[in-house]
N, C-alpha and C positions, 0 to 999 in steps of 0.2 A: 432825859432818857430817850433813846431812839428805839423805833420799832425793830424787833428781832423777828424776821419772818420765819426762821426755823422754830422759834418758840411759839409763834402764832399757829404754825402748822401742827406742832405737838399738842397744843391745847385743843384745837379743833378736832384732831383725830382721837385724842383721849376722850373728849366729850362724845364723839360719834360712837365710841365703843363702850360707853357707860351702859349698865343695865337700866331698864326703865325705873324711874323714880329715884335714881341715885344722883349724886351731885359731885362735881369736881371742885375740890378745895385747894389743891396744891399739886405740883409735879415734883418728883424726886430731883434733887440737884438744882432746883430753880429758886432763886432768892424770892422771898415773899413779896417785897415791894415790886419787883419786876413782874411777878405773876399777876398781882392785883392790877397793875397798870395795863398790862397786855389784855387782861380780861375786860377792863374798862374800854379799851380801844375796840376789841372784838364786839362788844355790845353796841358801841357807837356806830360801828360799821354794819350793824344789823345781822351779824353772823351767829350770835348766841343770845339766849335769854339768861340773865344772871342777876344776882343781887351783889352790888359792889359798893364798897365804901373806900374811897381813896383818901388817905391821910394827907393833911396839908403840911405836916412836919413829921420829923422822926418819931416824936412822942405820941402823935395821934394814932388812935386805933384804926386799923384798916383790915379789910377782908374782901374776898371774892368767892362766891359760890356760883358755879355754872350749872344751870339746871338742864339745859338742852340746847341743841342747835336749832336755828330757824331754817326755813326752806332754803334760803341763800347759803346758810352755813352747811347744810347737807350737800348742796351742790359743790361748794368749795371743798369739802372733805372728800367727795368723790373725785374731784379734779386733782387733788394733791396727794392722794393715797399712794400712787405709784412713786417709788423712790427714783426710778429712771426719769420720769417726767419732771419731778421736783428738782432733780439735779440739773436737768436741762433748763428749767425755768430760772434757776439761780444763775446759771452761766449766761443765759440769753437775756433775761429781763432784769434780774435783781443784782446786777453788777454793782460793786461798791462805788464805782466812778460814774455810773449811768444814772440819769434821771428817769424815774418811772412813777406810776401811780398804781394804786390797788386795782382800779378799774382796768388799767392796761394789762396788769398781771392776769386778771380773770379772763379777759378777752383772749390773751395769748394762750392760756390753758385750754379754753374752749376750742380754739383753732387747732391746737396741737392734738387734742383728743379726737376731734372730727377727722383730721388728716390721717390718724392712725387707724381709723375704722373705715374700711373701704365702702361699706354700705352708706354710712353717713356722708362720706365725701361725695358720693354720687347724688345724694339728695340735694345738695347745694348747687348742682349744675343745672 
């Protein structure tokens, strides 16, 4: 299974929008195994706090409960909330034929946001 960055974005934004003490257990239209694996990856990346059990086979039980975002998860949610910036990130960084890393994506998002805010752009000079 490959990472689906649109699904990662959906999970992060859905978690950011949860009421306090609620948990995210699934997303409409998303296969359970795909959801569980992506939550596991988000937890490994340090973006969410979750309780995850990834099944080793089709018959194994599996689940994912996302409790909240981490500080880094909140920053990522803020960076990808704009549909315009996300579309540009996909066209610029997450091209199917291009090589990229998650850290590269995060740095690109930070740069894009700072360039879009004149006050922040002047702070870096």
